[in-house]
C-alpha positions in Angstrom: 128.7 112.1 99.1 126.0 110.0 100.6 123.0 111.8 99.1 122.6 109.5 96.1 122.6 106.4 98.3 120.6 107.3 101.4 117.0 108.4 101.4 114.2 108.7 103.9 110.5 108.3 103.0 107.7 108.1 105.6 106.3 105.2 103.6 109.4 103.1 103.8 110.6 101.7 107.2 108.7 104.4 109.1 110.8 107.1 107.5 114.1 105.8 108.8 117.1 106.5 106.5 117.6 103.5 104.2 119.8 102.7 101.3 118.0 103.9 98.2 115.9 101.2 96.5 116.0 98.9 99.6 114.5 98.6 103.0 118.0 98.2 104.5 118.3 100.9 107.2 121.5 102.9 108.0 120.7 101.7 111.6 121.0 98.1 110.6 124.3 98.6 108.8 125.8 100.4 111.8 124.5 97.7 114.2 126.2 95.0 112.1 129.4 96.9 111.9 129.3 97.5 115.7 128.7 93.8 116.2 131.9 93.1 114.4 130.7 92.1 111.0 133.0 93.1 108.1 131.8 95.0 105.1 132.3 91.8 103.1 130.0 89.9 105.4 127.3 92.5 105.2 127.6 92.5 101.4 127.3 88.7 101.3 124.2 88.8 103.5 122.6 91.6 101.6 123.3 91.3 97.9 121.5 94.5 96.9 124.0 96.5 98.9 127.2 97.9 97.5 130.4 98.9 99.2 129.8 102.6 98.3 126.3 102.4 99.8 127.8 101.1 103.1 130.3 103.9 103.2 127.5 106.3 102.4 125.5 105.0 105.4 128.6 105.6 107.6 129.0 109.1 106.3 125.3 109.8 106.8 125.6 108.7 110.5 128.7 110.8 111.0 127.0 113.8 109.5 123.9 113.2 111.7 126.0 113.2 114.8 127.4 116.6 114.1 124.2 118.2 115.2 124.3 120.3 118.4 122.8 117.5 120.6 124.3 116.0 123.7 124.1 112.2 123.8 124.6 111.1 127.4 126.3 107.7 127.8 125.1 105.8 130.9 127.9 105.0 133.3 128.6 101.3 133.8 128.2 100.0 137.4 131.5 98.8 138.8 
């Protein structure tokens, strides 16, 4: 699903996964969504992005998290 939209090249953004043909990283898209930006706001700020590319970035991240790795979450102090 995301393969046509997401690519990784050591010469582009130090090899981080980006939307094909841009320097917009999957990481940036996820950070913006996590900060509360809507997809429409992201599209407005980055005219080279498309809605399917944003969905592909989310799908890529979900697939990456399926690896057999444990991600400890630090406990918050009370």
